[in-house]
N, C-alpha and C positions, 0 to 999 in steps of 0.2 A: 757147477763147486757144490752146489744144492744138492744137484743130485747124488753126487758121489757122497754124499755125508749121512744121506739116508732121509731129504730134507721131500718134506712131501710137499703137493702145491696148496693143501689147507693148513698146512705149519710158516707160507711163507711168509718173510718177512723182510725189511732194504736192507739189513747185515745180518751179514755169518762171520764167523768166527772159529775159532780152535781158544781151547784150552787143555793141555795135562791128557790129552788123548775126548775129552769130551767137544761136541757144538752146539754153540750157541748163537741161535736165530733171532735176530729182533733185540726190544728193545728193552733187552733182560736188567733190573738192576746187580746191580754189583752185590751186593751180600748177600744176590741169592745166588750168585756162582760163589762167590766163597764158599755158601753154604754148598753147594754142590761137589766142591771139591775136597773140604771137610771131612762131608758122607762117602761121596764115592758108592752112590748108586749105578745097580747096573740099567745101566738106562745107556743111548747114546752121546741125551744133550738135552738141554732145556729150550724153550720157545715160546714169546711174544708173537703170533703173527701178529699180520697187519702190522699200524702205526696207531697204538691207541691213546688217548688224548691224557695224558698226566705218570705216560709209563718216560723213563729216563728218557733227557733232549727233544720232548713230544712234551713237555710243561704248560700247554694250552690252557684252557681255563672246558668249566666240561665235563662233558664225560666221568659214565661211570665205573669202576671197577673194571678192571681187567684180569685175566689170569697168567700164569708162566706156566708152560706147563712142560712134562718131561717126556717126552718119548723117544723108543726103541723102533733099531733099524730094519723092523717090522712092522711096522705103524701102527704100533699101539698108545696111548697118550694116556695122565696123566694130571690132574691137578697138582703141582706144585707150592705154586703159593697165587691166595688172590689178595692185590694191590689197589 
């Protein structure tokens, strides 16, 4: 599923979902998925690579900020938000 949706190894996380034509990879906060669906940028989806502490569902102590990235099917990424 990850390869089919253009998720490169550097973006991989534990969960992959699709919503309204976008791919959501990893522990992406729900409010950012809602923002994605409102704004409708020309990207394949959002990703939180790995399993960073403090991301939704990974509520462990410690860890610094993590980035939520947009990605395109040709492998370009940009920072969508920092949490």
